MIMI-334090 format. One line per field, with one value per atom (N, C-alpha, C): residue number from 1; x, y, z; atom name. Coordinates in pm, whole numbers, plus 50000, padded with zeros to 5 digits. Layout:
<tivexs>
resi NUM,... .
c1 X,... .
c2 Y,... .
c3 Z,... .
name CA,... .
</tivexs>
This chain:
<tivexs>
resi 1,1,1,2,2,2,3,3,3,4,4,4,5,5,5,6,6,6,7,7,7,8,8,8,9,9,9,10,10,10,11,11,11,12,12,12,13,13,13,14,14,14,15,15,15,16,16,16,17,17,17,18,18,18,19,19,19,20,20,20,21,21,21,22,22,22,23,23,23,24,24,24,25,25,25,26,26,26,27,27,27,28,28,28,29,29,29,30,30,30,31,31,31,32,32,32,33,33,33,34,34,34,35,35,35,36,36,36,37,37,37,38,38,38,39,39,39,40,40,40,41,41,41,42,42,42,43,43,43,44,44,44,45,45,45,46,46,46,47,47,47,48,48,48,49,49,49,50,50,50,51,51,51,52,52,52,53,53,53,54,54,54,55,55,55,56,56,56,57,57,57,58,58,58,59,59,59,60,60,60,61,61,61,62,62,62,63,63,63,64,64,64,65,65,65,66,66,66,67,67,67,68,68,68,69,69,69,70,70,70,71,71,71,72,72,72,73,73,73,74,74,74,75,75,75,76,76,76,77,77,77,78,78,78,79,79,79,80,80,80,81,81,81,82,82,82,83,83,83,84,84,84,85,85,85,86,86,86,87,87,87,88,88,88,89,89,89,90,90,90,91,91,91,92,92,92,93,93,93,94,94,94,95,95,95,96,96,96,97,97,97,98,98,98,99,99,99,100,100,100,101,101,101,102,102,102,103,103,103,104,104,104,105,105,105,106,106,106,107,107,107,108,108,108,109,109,109,110,110,110,111,111,111,112,112,112,113,113,113,114,114,114,115,115,115,116,116,116,117,117,117,118,118,118,119,119,119,120,120,120,121,121,121,122,122,122,123,123,123,124,124,124,125,125,125,126,126,126,127,127,127,128,128,128,129,129,129,130,130,130,131,131,131,132,132,132,133,133,133,134,134,134,135,135,135,136,136,136,137,137,137,138,138,138,139,139,139,140,140,140,141,141,141,142,142,142,143,143,143,144,144,144,145,145,145,146,146,146,147,147,147,148,148,148,149,149,149,150,150,150,151,151,151,152,152,152,153,153,153,154,154,154,155,155,155,156,156,156,157,157,157,158,158,158,159,159,159,160,160,160,161,161,161,162,162,162,163,163,163,164,164,164,165,165,165,166,166,166,167,167,167,168,168,168,169,169,169,170,170,170,171,171,171,172,172,172,173,173,173,174,174,174,175,175,175,176,176,176,177,177,177,178,178,178,179,179,179,180,180,180,181,181,181,182,182,182,183,183,183,184,184,184,185,185,185,186,186,186,187,187,187,188,188,188,189,189,189,190,190,190,191,191,191,192,192,192,193,193,193,194,194,194,195,195,195,196,196,196,197,197,197,198,198,198,199,199,199,200,200,200,201,201,201,202,202,202,203,203,203,204,204,204,205,205,205,206,206,206,207,207,207,208,208,208,209,209,209,210,210,210,211,211,211,212,212,212,213,213,213,214,214,214,215,215,215,216,216,216,217,217,217,218,218,218,219,219,219,220,220,220,221,221,221,222,222,222,223,223,223,224,224,224,225,225,225,226,226,226,227,227,227,228,228,228,229,229,229,230,230,230,231,231,231,232,232,232,233,233,233,234,234,234,235,235,235,236,236,236,237,237,237,238,238,238,239,239,239,240,240,240,241,241,241,242,242,242,243,243,243,244,244,244,245,245,245,246,246,246,247,247,247,248,248,248,249,249,249,250,250,250,251,251,251,252,252,252,253,253,253,254,254,254,255,255,255,256,256,256,257,257,257,258,258,258,259,259,259,260,260,260,261,261,261,262,262,262,263,263,263,264,264,264,265,265,265,266,266,266,267,267,267,268,268,268 .
c1 77259,77250,77156,77068,76968,77027,76988,77023,76902,76899,76794,76853,76792,76836,76788,76883,76854,76922,76847,76907,77011,77136,77243,77327,77278,77355,77269,77336,77276,77316,77218,77245,77224,77323,77315,77248,77159,77091,77059,77028,76982,76870,76776,76669,76670,76671,76678,76567,76501,76404,76272,76189,76058,76026,75926,75889,75897,75906,75919,76052,76051,76174,76280,76403,76520,76627,76669,76763,76900,77004,77140,77219,77271,77339,77485,77574,77715,77794,77916,78005,78105,78202,78302,78371,78367,78437,78384,78286,78231,78116,78098,77982,77900,77793,77696,77754,77864,77920,77972,78002,78060,77956,77828,77723,77707,77806,77790,77767,77807,77781,77643,77574,77444,77326,77338,77223,77163,77243,77182,77094,77137,77059,76939,76963,76857,76746,76781,76681,76591,76621,76531,76402,76409,76293,76248,76338,76309,76336,76274,76307,76426,76543,76666,76705,76721,76763,76907,76997,77134,77165,77262,77292,77430,77480,77607,77580,77633,77621,77689,77651,77719,77868,77949,78094,78162,78086,78150,78080,78151,78093,78043,77921,77863,77771,77767,77694,77789,77734,77817,77889,78002,78082,78098,78006,78018,78142,78192,78307,78257,78210,78157,78161,78160,78151,78013,78008,77881,77849,77737,77698,77609,77600,77511,77366,77335,77201,77169,77264,77247,77230,77310,77302,77176,77126,76996,76886,76892,76795,76805,76927,76947,76875,76896,76840,76688,76632,76486,76431,76499,76454,76456,76558,76563,76445,76413,76302,76169,76153,76031,76021,76133,76136,76094,76133,76101,75965,75892,75760,75765,75873,75889,75852,75745,75701,75727,75785,75818,75920,76032,76140,76223,76286,76391,76519,76591,76711,76832,76926,77048,77166,77238,77353,77480,77588,77718,77810,77870,77968,77907,77960,77898,77754,77726,77589,77497,77551,77473,77443,77533,77511,77402,77407,77302,77167,77167,77044,76987,77073,77026,76950,77007,76943,76809,76803,76676,76569,76605,76508,76464,76553,76520,76440,76477,76418,76295,76291,76181,76128,76080,76040,75930,75844,75734,75783,75904,75960,76031,76072,76160,76079,76077,76007,76095,76220,76317,76454,76547,76679,76784,76884,76994,77123,77185,77302,77425,77509,77618,77755,77839,77973,77974,77891,77873,77866,77838,77840,77754,77720,77649,77743,77872,77976,78104,78176,78298,78397,78455,78553,78671,78730,78840,78956,78992,79102,79067,78942,78900,78904,78874,78883,79026,79122,79263,79303,79253,79283,79231,79107,79045,79117,79151,79226,79361,79422,79549,79531,79419,79390,79376,79309,79293,79426,79510,79642,79727,79720,79794,79747,79617,79563,79614,79609,79653,79803,79879,80024,80066,79968,79993,80065,80038,80085,80017,80089,80035,79904,79816,79686,79700,79793,79808,79850,79941,79984,79867,79788,79673,79569,79547,79451,79500,79626,79680,79683,79710,79707,79566,79469,79330,79286,79333,79299,79334,79443,79491,79387,79298,79201,79066,79041,78904,78895,79009,79008,79078,79053,79108,79240,79304,79428,79407,79289,79261,79274,79231,79242,79387,79474,79615,79700,79639,79716,79764,79700,79736,79765,79889,79929,79848,79813,79737,79600,79538,79408,79419,79521,79542,79573,79660,79699,79580,79499,79382,79283,79261,79169,79222,79353,79413,79401,79428,79420,79276,79181,79040,79005,79053,79026,79100,79224,79304,79240,79181,79123,78973,78923,78781,78744,78635,78601,78557,78522,78477,78559,78682,78774,78726,78766,78728,78808,78739,78806,78849,78948,78994,78882,78811,78705,78586,78560,78453,78483,78606,78648,78650,78699,78705,78566,78470,78333,78275,78303,78251,78321,78450,78522,78460,78425,78362,78233,78156,78032,78059,78158,78195,78234,78315,78368,78258,78154,78050,77939,77927,77812,77814,77700,77688,77539,77491,77350,77336,77440,77439,77321,77281,77172,77035,77032,76905,76864,76959,76927,76822,76802,76697,76557,76549,76420,76384,76479,76450,76354,76242,76134,76109,76182,76155,76243,76203,76290,76427,76533,76668,76763,76838,76948,77078,77155,77289,77386,77462,77548,77694,77778,77919,78006,78118,78218,78297,78312,78380,78525,78583,78724,78740,78635,78640,78730,78841,78931,78913,78833,78808,78695,78583,78475,78450,78519,78512,78371,78353,78222,78152,78226,78159,78072,78102,78020,77889,77893,77769,77687,77754,77684,77613,77676,77611,77483,77488,77369,77259,77295,77196,77139,77221,77175,77081,77094,77015,76892,76893,76777,76679,76557,76466,76438,76421,76384,76502,76621,76741,76786,76845,76913,77054,77148,77288,77328,77388,77443,77591,77677,77821,77864,77915,77959,78084,78091,78204,78334,78323,78440,78404,78505,78480,78525,78594,78634,78535,78584,78495,78426,78497,78437,78387,78318,78269,78171,78097,78002,78072,78198,78278,78360,78420,78511,78438,78329,78252,78104,78073,77937,77833,77873,77775,77725,77817,77778,77694,77739,77669,77528,77519,77389,77292,77344,77258,77196,77277,77226,77123,77149,77056,76924,76930,76809,76727,76792,76719,76642,76706,76638,76521,76544,76439,76322,76350,76243,76155,76216,76138,76053,76109,76034,75927,75949,75846,75730,75750,75642,75562,75602,75530,75390 .
c2 50189,50045,50013,49911,49887,49831,49890,49841,49854,49774,49786,49762,49821,49803,49669,49584,49454,49452,49472,49474,49583,49543,49641,49662,49618,49634,49691,49755,49787,49674,49605,49490,49526,49491,49510,49389,49415,49305,49344,49244,49263,49162,49200,49110,49107,48986,48970,48876,48912,48824,48817,48722,48703,48554,48519,48379,48342,48213,48170,48222,48273,48326,48218,48252,48166,48251,48213,48292,48224,48299,48245,48299,48207,48245,48204,48301,48278,48228,48185,48129,48229,48177,48258,48357,48482,48593,48629,48555,48582,48681,48758,48847,48820,48896,48870,48882,48954,48975,48845,48745,48622,48519,48560,48475,48502,48563,48607,48493,48372,48257,48195,48236,48178,48271,48397,48488,48500,48518,48534,48416,48294,48176,48158,48159,48131,48235,48360,48466,48463,48377,48360,48290,48216,48137,48168,48228,48252,48397,48439,48569,48545,48584,48551,48664,48631,48727,48694,48790,48775,48890,48870,48972,48946,49041,49026,48996,48883,48851,48958,48967,49058,49026,49131,49114,49124,49121,49123,49218,49248,49326,49462,49494,49625,49623,49509,49501,49535,49593,49633,49514,49544,49443,49486,49446,49484,49424,49491,49440,49342,49225,49124,48989,48883,48750,48730,48655,48622,48476,48431,48289,48260,48133,48098,48124,48113,48145,48293,48378,48522,48556,48492,48522,48463,48353,48303,48403,48461,48563,48685,48725,48836,48808,48687,48649,48650,48596,48593,48735,48822,48961,49029,49001,49058,49008,48880,48826,48885,48906,48971,49113,49185,49320,49317,49211,49197,49132,49105,49040,48901,48831,48691,48602,48522,48436,48288,48252,48114,48113,48042,48051,47923,47900,47799,47863,47791,47846,47764,47830,47767,47827,47742,47790,47715,47787,47729,47739,47626,47622,47681,47789,47849,47889,47929,47961,47841,47720,47599,47574,47617,47605,47703,47824,47923,47871,47810,47756,47645,47561,47457,47520,47625,47693,47752,47808,47863,47755,47638,47529,47475,47478,47430,47532,47657,47762,47827,47828,47893,47799,47681,47582,47631,47718,47768,47856,47909,47998,47922,47800,47727,47627,47647,47555,47437,47463,47356,47408,47313,47345,47286,47368,47322,47347,47240,47248,47207,47302,47281,47292,47190,47185,47233,47169,47213,47093,47120,47014,47055,46956,46985,47045,47015,47076,47081,47193,47207,47098,47027,46922,46978,46893,46936,46995,46931,46983,47119,47136,47264,47374,47338,47437,47488,47399,47439,47524,47491,47571,47713,47725,47857,47936,47870,47939,47987,47911,47953,48074,48078,48196,48321,48304,48416,48457,48359,48387,48466,48425,48494,48638,48659,48795,48880,48825,48900,48924,48839,48857,48937,48998,49088,49021,48892,48827,48896,48911,48988,48929,49017,48976,48874,48898,48806,48666,48660,48531,48459,48532,48471,48421,48498,48456,48330,48331,48216,48091,48107,47993,47938,48028,47985,47906,47948,47878,47729,47698,47560,47464,47516,47431,47426,47517,47527,47502,47494,47469,47338,47287,47159,47179,47068,47073,47142,47126,47188,47339,47398,47542,47587,47507,47545,47509,47447,47405,47523,47638,47756,47872,47916,48024,48150,48178,48300,48298,48181,48168,48200,48144,48166,48312,48370,48510,48603,48575,48659,48652,48531,48516,48586,48576,48643,48794,48847,48992,49042,48961,48999,49012,48918,48921,49037,49060,49167,49303,49321,49449,49459,49375,49379,49518,49577,49714,49726,49614,49617,49515,49550,49453,49407,49286,49224,49286,49321,49376,49264,49292,49192,49155,49253,49222,49154,49186,49118,48970,48940,48802,48728,48792,48731,48691,48780,48751,48630,48620,48506,48376,48383,48263,48209,48298,48255,48179,48225,48157,48016,48002,47870,47774,47822,47737,47685,47763,47726,47641,47640,47573,47423,47369,47225,47190,47131,47091,46939,46866,46721,46653,46703,46640,46690,46786,46849,46825,46795,46796,46693,46590,46493,46555,46675,46744,46824,46839,46914,46834,46894,46818,46852,46949,46991,46914,46907,46845,46914,46833,46887,46825,46911,46866,46888,46781,46793,46776,46879,46882,46894,46805,46804,46799,46869,46854,46727,46646,46519,46531,46650,46671,46766,46782,46877,46823,46893,46852,46938,47043,47130,47073,47039,46966,46841,46731,46610,46551,46462,46409,46341,46282,46211,46303,46432,46526,46556,46552,46562,46435,46322,46194,46192,46252,46260,46341,46457,46539,46463,46403,46332,46211,46150,46034,46067,46186,46223,46308,46379,46461,46372,46355,46255,46266,46387,46403,46454,46411,46461,46364,46420,46342,46398,46310,46349,46346,46456,46462,46500,46418,46445,46481,46603,46647,46569,46530,46450,46528,46661,46748,46860,46913,47028,47009,47111,47112,47192,47256,47329,47445,47511,47622,47576,47463,47409,47503,47581,47677,47787,47813,47910,47844,47729,47667,47589,47523,47445,47485,47610,47660,47584,47532,47460,47335,47258,47138,47174,47274,47318,47367,47456,47514,47409,47313,47207,47126,47089,47012,47092,47221,47308,47320,47347,47366,47237,47124,46998,46973,47001,46983,47081,47208,47308,47278,47233,47198,47088,46991,46883,46931,47010,47049,47153,47235,47334,47271,47151,47084,46992,46980,46891,46947 .
c3 50018,50038,50155,50140,50245,50373,50484,50616,50706,50812,50911,51049,51150,51287,51340,51382,51442,51578,51685,51818,51829,51857,51875,51750,51634,51510,51398,51303,51174,51079,51021,50935,50788,50706,50562,50498,50400,50333,50188,50108,49971,49943,49857,49812,49661,49604,49459,49412,49303,49240,49313,49270,49330,49333,49412,49430,49577,49605,49744,49801,49924,49983,50006,49971,49991,50057,50175,50254,50251,50213,50207,50326,50407,50532,50521,50538,50512,50633,50603,50703,50757,50829,50898,50804,50839,50774,50635,50584,50451,50458,50350,50345,50219,50202,50095,49956,49940,49806,49745,49827,49775,49732,49727,49670,49520,49456,49318,49220,49256,49169,49192,49296,49329,49301,49337,49330,49189,49083,48950,48909,48939,48904,48996,49126,49222,49218,49190,49190,49067,48970,48856,48897,49008,49051,49194,49273,49413,49451,49561,49619,49713,49667,49738,49832,49959,50060,50099,50082,50128,50223,50312,50412,50468,50544,50614,50761,50808,50950,51035,51161,51253,51253,51240,51244,51110,50999,50868,50772,50663,50554,50598,50558,50588,50709,50779,50905,51020,51125,51239,51302,51364,51433,51579,51667,51808,51873,51974,52048,52154,52107,52198,52129,52209,52152,52092,51985,51922,51948,51896,51904,51784,51748,51637,51676,51804,51852,51829,51861,51842,51694,51609,51466,51403,51459,51415,51448,51568,51607,51514,51478,51384,51252,51201,51071,51076,51182,51196,51208,51281,51293,51156,51076,50940,50858,50866,50788,50833,50962,51010,50956,50953,50895,50749,50678,50535,50512,50619,50611,50549,50577,50533,50650,50632,50743,50720,50604,50576,50463,50481,50382,50379,50265,50254,50309,50393,50456,50410,50342,50294,50371,50440,50516,50480,50465,50433,50554,50595,50704,50832,50886,51003,50975,50851,50814,50826,50802,50822,50969,51055,51199,51242,51188,51216,51167,51049,50993,51082,51140,51233,51350,51407,51520,51478,51359,51310,51302,51248,51234,51370,51469,51602,51682,51668,51752,51689,51556,51484,51374,51410,51308,51215,51265,51182,51068,51080,50979,50867,50894,50802,50720,50588,50497,50460,50434,50411,50452,50466,50519,50425,50393,50310,50388,50435,50522,50442,50413,50319,50386,50370,50427,50572,50653,50791,50884,51012,51114,51232,51313,51438,51541,51528,51611,51527,51535,51457,51497,51398,51430,51512,51594,51681,51601,51490,51408,51352,51305,51249,51355,51480,51587,51601,51592,51602,51482,51365,51245,51262,51306,51323,51432,51541,51647,51596,51506,51449,51359,51285,51202,51291,51404,51496,51556,51588,51642,51540,51415,51309,51295,51308,51299,51416,51536,51654,51656,51585,51577,51455,51388,51275,51158,51137,51015,50898,50787,50675,50625,50576,50526,50413,50321,50209,50256,50352,50405,50471,50548,50616,50515,50411,50308,50237,50197,50125,50214,50342,50433,50446,50453,50460,50338,50221,50097,50104,50175,50179,50237,50320,50389,50320,50225,50171,50021,49952,49807,49775,49653,49611,49536,49504,49426,49291,49236,49106,49113,49223,49242,49242,49302,49317,49195,49095,48976,48893,48909,48830,48924,48928,49019,48997,48871,48842,48909,48916,48982,49131,49193,49337,49365,49284,49304,49283,49182,49155,49271,49323,49436,49560,49583,49699,49687,49570,49550,49564,49519,49535,49682,49763,49906,49974,49933,49992,49968,49851,49812,49838,49925,49959,50011,49960,50002,50147,50210,50350,50428,50460,50522,50660,50692,50819,50933,51041,51159,51252,51335,51432,51528,51580,51677,51611,51483,51412,51393,51352,51333,51467,51571,51703,51752,51731,51771,51699,51567,51491,51529,51555,51600,51728,51819,51944,51916,51816,51780,51729,51646,51593,51705,51796,51901,51994,52016,52112,52052,51919,51858,51884,51928,51948,51950,51841,51832,51823,51861,51841,51910,52027,52101,52057,51963,51924,51780,51692,51549,51510,51590,51558,51569,51628,51641,51517,51424,51301,51216,51178,51115,50969,50914,50776,50678,50550,50449,50449,50449,50465,50363,50296,50211,50287,50303,50360,50243,50216,50098,50142,50086,50124,50000,50005,49900,49924,49823,49841,49886,49867,49903,50022,50100,50212,50322,50349,50457,50582,50572,50687,50772,50709,50776,50693,50724,50643,50635,50540,50506,50623,50716,50825,50910,50910,50986,50913,50780,50702,50720,50725,50745,50880,50981,51113,51104,51037,51022,50949,50836,50755,50829,50913,50988,51102,51159,51276,51244,51132,51094,51019,51069,51013,50863,50811,50670,50586,50623,50554,50446,50342,50240,50224,50199,50184,50038,49991,49857,49870,49813,49815,49673,49657,49526,49485,49360,49312,49317,49311,49324,49420,49488,49572,49715,49766,49905,49987,50092,50182,50110,50021,49946,49809,49807,49680,49613,49688,49631,49552,49584,49509,49399,49429,49333,49223,49260,49163,49170,49134,49152,49069,48953,48870,48943,49001,49075,49198,49270,49391,49356,49259,49223,49171,49096,49044,49158,49257,49371,49449,49467,49540,49464,49334,49255,49248,49235,49229,49358,49470,49599,49612,49583,49596,49503,49381,49289,49346,49416,49475,49590,49680,49800,49768,49664,49629,49553,49498,49426,49516,49642,49736,49770 .
name N,CA,C,N,CA,C,N,CA,C,N,CA,C,N,CA,C,N,CA,C,N,CA,C,N,CA,C,N,CA,C,N,CA,C,N,CA,C,N,CA,C,N,CA,C,N,CA,C,N,CA,C,N,CA,C,N,CA,C,N,CA,C,N,CA,C,N,CA,C,N,CA,C,N,CA,C,N,CA,C,N,CA,C,N,CA,C,N,CA,C,N,CA,C,N,CA,C,N,CA,C,N,CA,C,N,CA,C,N,CA,C,N,CA,C,N,CA,C,N,CA,C,N,CA,C,N,CA,C,N,CA,C,N,CA,C,N,CA,C,N,CA,C,N,CA,C,N,CA,C,N,CA,C,N,CA,C,N,CA,C,N,CA,C,N,CA,C,N,CA,C,N,CA,C,N,CA,C,N,CA,C,N,CA,C,N,CA,C,N,CA,C,N,CA,C,N,CA,C,N,CA,C,N,CA,C,N,CA,C,N,CA,C,N,CA,C,N,CA,C,N,CA,C,N,CA,C,N,CA,C,N,CA,C,N,CA,C,N,CA,C,N,CA,C,N,CA,C,N,CA,C,N,CA,C,N,CA,C,N,CA,C,N,CA,C,N,CA,C,N,CA,C,N,CA,C,N,CA,C,N,CA,C,N,CA,C,N,CA,C,N,CA,C,N,CA,C,N,CA,C,N,CA,C,N,CA,C,N,CA,C,N,CA,C,N,CA,C,N,CA,C,N,CA,C,N,CA,C,N,CA,C,N,CA,C,N,CA,C,N,CA,C,N,CA,C,N,CA,C,N,CA,C,N,CA,C,N,CA,C,N,CA,C,N,CA,C,N,CA,C,N,CA,C,N,CA,C,N,CA,C,N,CA,C,N,CA,C,N,CA,C,N,CA,C,N,CA,C,N,CA,C,N,CA,C,N,CA,C,N,CA,C,N,CA,C,N,CA,C,N,CA,C,N,CA,C,N,CA,C,N,CA,C,N,CA,C,N,CA,C,N,CA,C,N,CA,C,N,CA,C,N,CA,C,N,CA,C,N,CA,C,N,CA,C,N,CA,C,N,CA,C,N,CA,C,N,CA,C,N,CA,C,N,CA,C,N,CA,C,N,CA,C,N,CA,C,N,CA,C,N,CA,C,N,CA,C,N,CA,C,N,CA,C,N,CA,C,N,CA,C,N,CA,C,N,CA,C,N,CA,C,N,CA,C,N,CA,C,N,CA,C,N,CA,C,N,CA,C,N,CA,C,N,CA,C,N,CA,C,N,CA,C,N,CA,C,N,CA,C,N,CA,C,N,CA,C,N,CA,C,N,CA,C,N,CA,C,N,CA,C,N,CA,C,N,CA,C,N,CA,C,N,CA,C,N,CA,C,N,CA,C,N,CA,C,N,CA,C,N,CA,C,N,CA,C,N,CA,C,N,CA,C,N,CA,C,N,CA,C,N,CA,C,N,CA,C,N,CA,C,N,CA,C,N,CA,C,N,CA,C,N,CA,C,N,CA,C,N,CA,C,N,CA,C,N,CA,C,N,CA,C,N,CA,C,N,CA,C,N,CA,C,N,CA,C,N,CA,C,N,CA,C,N,CA,C,N,CA,C,N,CA,C,N,CA,C,N,CA,C,N,CA,C,N,CA,C,N,CA,C,N,CA,C,N,CA,C,N,CA,C,N,CA,C,N,CA,C,N,CA,C,N,CA,C,N,CA,C,N,CA,C,N,CA,C,N,CA,C,N,CA,C,N,CA,C,N,CA,C,N,CA,C,N,CA,C,N,CA,C,N,CA,C,N,CA,C,N,CA,C,N,CA,C,N,CA,C,N,CA,C,N,CA,C,N,CA,C,N,CA,C,N,CA,C,N,CA,C,N,CA,C,N,CA,C,N,CA,C,N,CA,C,N,CA,C,N,CA,C,N,CA,C,N,CA,C,N,CA,C,N,CA,C,N,CA,C,N,CA,C,N,CA,C,N,CA,C,N,CA,C,N,CA,C,N,CA,C,N,CA,C,N,CA,C,N,CA,C,N,CA,C,N,CA,C,N,CA,C,N,CA,C,N,CA,C,N,CA,C,N,CA,C,N,CA,C,N,CA,C,N,CA,C,N,CA,C .
</tivexs>
């Protein structure tokens, strides 16, 4: 499996398809394997780069706090290794925060920005939720209980309507071949807590899609509205269905919005 040395970590990555580069940046505790609903479609038209952020999956998890700034630097170093000098950047949740930093710090690298179920700063309630997840981990609450509790904040009522669906999703997470470490999760939580681009996002100058699930209770729509209101070339799209994990629960709606935006910006 492909890896490359990025600073003090070995980073796992994959490249699919050909065309203009499109980089998918994941959120808290997620790794590249959970883009399975996006990569097959997007790679038909784009060169799709997916990877595991520091702390998760097959990328190293240093025993240190992370930051969205640090993970933005990781991503840019990976793209330089891959000889990518201009790309569309799609980030989900914490990945959207990393993408904001990339657009601010490396504007020449970013062709367009897709900020999905994210914010300029994590909402106060969401901070308490994440801190509780970390507390549960440190108190050795069972993995299945922690997974099922997390589902409550990121999926809609439709997801919970069928017990078999919930159980299957929980078992898939429980049996992940590259389980999340305590120190890896702790490092990523630190990054979430520190992120704050509220005074800077008006400097983002590239075409931007701000995408929100209409039922997102983890990062509610007003935080997407703030991004869309402050980024000069941003447009806001609210999916008619979908919570925080709309890209997993309603991939058809999510993928359609992403492809429509990319089709417009690539034809400019």
